[in-house]
C-alpha positions as CSV (number, residue, x, y, z in Angstrom):
1,M,2.1,11.1,-28.6
2,S,2.4,13.8,-26.2
3,H,1.7,13.2,-22.2
4,E,0.7,15.8,-20.0
5,H,2.8,16.1,-17.0
6,K,1.1,16.9,-13.5
7,Q,2.0,18.2,-10.3
8,I,1.0,16.6,-7.4
9,I,0.8,18.9,-4.2
10,L,1.0,17.2,-0.8
11,C,0.9,18.9,2.3
12,V,2.5,17.4,5.0
13,E,2.7,17.9,8.9
14,S,6.5,17.8,9.4
15,T,8.7,20.9,8.8
16,E,10.7,21.7,5.6
17,K,14.0,21.1,7.8
18,A,13.0,17.6,9.1
19,K,11.2,16.5,5.6
20,V,10.5,13.3,7.7
21,D,7.0,12.7,6.0
22,S,8.0,13.3,2.4
23,L,10.9,10.8,2.7
24,Y,8.2,8.2,3.5
25,I,5.7,9.2,0.9
26,D,8.2,9.3,-1.4
27,E,8.8,5.8,-1.1
28,I,5.2,4.5,-0.9
29,L,4.3,6.2,-4.0
30,K,7.3,4.8,-5.9
31,Y,6.7,1.4,-4.7
32,F,2.9,1.5,-5.5
33,F,2.9,3.8,-8.6
34,D,4.6,4.7,-11.8
35,I,5.1,8.4,-11.2
36,G,6.8,8.7,-14.3
37,N,7.8,12.6,-15.4
38,D,4.8,13.9,-12.9
39,K,6.2,16.2,-10.0
40,I,5.6,15.4,-6.5
41,T,5.6,18.7,-4.3
42,Y,5.7,19.0,-0.7
43,V,4.1,21.9,1.6
44,Y,5.5,21.8,4.8
45,L,3.1,22.7,7.4
46,G,5.1,22.6,10.5
47,G,1.9,21.2,12.5
48,K,-1.6,19.6,11.8
49,F,-3.6,22.7,12.4
50,N,-1.5,25.0,9.7
51,Y,-3.3,23.5,6.8
52,N,-5.6,26.3,6.3
53,N,-3.5,29.3,7.2
54,E,-2.7,32.1,4.7
55,K,0.7,31.4,4.7
56,T,0.0,28.0,3.9
57,K,-2.3,28.9,1.0
58,K,0.4,31.2,-0.3
59,K,3.0,28.7,-0.4
60,I,0.9,26.2,-2.4
61,R,0.1,29.3,-5.0
62,E,3.7,29.8,-5.5
63,K,4.4,26.0,-6.1
64,I,1.8,25.8,-8.8
65,K,3.0,29.2,-10.1
66,T,6.6,27.8,-10.4
67,Y,5.5,24.4,-11.9
68,G,3.4,26.3,-14.6
69,I,6.2,28.3,-15.6
70,T,9.0,25.3,-15.7
71,E,6.6,23.3,-17.7
72,K,6.0,25.8,-20.5
73,R,9.9,25.6,-21.3
């Protein structure tokens, strides 16, 4: 039986250097859900108002593209 793996992309307010939000979110997800082989990917916004700018959209597209390439191997 083949299982399709998923990528879940979460945009978080913290910076990539701090990675504070992702630490908390990872622990919560592990506690409540069985993520299995699905991939949680974070896009760090560096501020809550940066969610809709072109830089953020580009990061999201890159994450999707990179995941698609690694999944096909």
